[in-house]
N, C-alpha and C positions, 0 to 999 in steps of 0.2 A: 804726916805719915805717907810713905811711898807705897805705890801699888805693888802687889806680889808679882814678880817676874815669871812665875811658874817654874816647872821643873827645868833644870839646867842639864844639858847634854854636852859631854866633853868627848870629842873623838881625837885620839892621839895619832901620831904619825905611823905607828905600828899598824893600827887598824886600817888606815888609808892605804898603806903599802900592801897589806894582805888583800884588800879588796881589788886593788889595781892588778896584782899578780894573778888573782883568781880570774878576773875579767880577761886578762891577756891569754891565759890558758884556754878559756872558753872560746875566745876569738880564733885562736890557732886551730882548735878542734872544728869550729864552724867552717874555717877556710878549707881544711882538708875534706870535710864532708861536701862542701860546695864543689871542689875540684872533682871528687869522685862522682857526684851526681851529674856534673857537666859532661864528663867522659862517658858515663853510662847513657845519658840522653843522646849524645852524638852517635854512639854505636847503635842504639835502638832506632834512631831516626833514619840512619842509612839502611838498616835492615827493613824497616817499615816501608821506606820508599821503594826498595827493590821488590818487595812483595807486591806492592800496588802496581808497579810497572809490569810485573809478570802477569798479574790479573788482567791488566789492560791489553797486553799483547794477546792473551788467549781469548779475549772477547771480541776482537775486531772482526773475525770471520763471520760472526752471527749476522750482523746487519748486511754484509756483502752477500751472504748466502740467501737471505730473505729477498734482497733485490733480484738476484739471479732467478730464484723460484718464481717471483711475481712476473718477471719478464717472460720466462718460459711458459707460464700459464696464460699470459696474455697472447703470446704467439700461438699457442695451441688453440685458444679460443677463436682467434682470427682465422686460423687455418680451417677449423671445423665449421665456422660460420660461412666462409667463402666457398666451401666445397658442397654445401647444401643446395 
């Protein structure tokens, strides 16, 4: 007596062709989505970098102003101390 081979599955060429065609359509869709996302990312990255640079440009005077105020206060303190 031979062992029972279990259920038998038969896949025809039509089913294989349909699966490959479906996968091809899905891959085409994914490729288009990837292209769109890459383009959007590049545009947003450029915009983001421009905004960061504009913020950096507007902030550089603050440390310089702090240094100038501290030098002026030091000079004023020296002048007041020496005139006493």
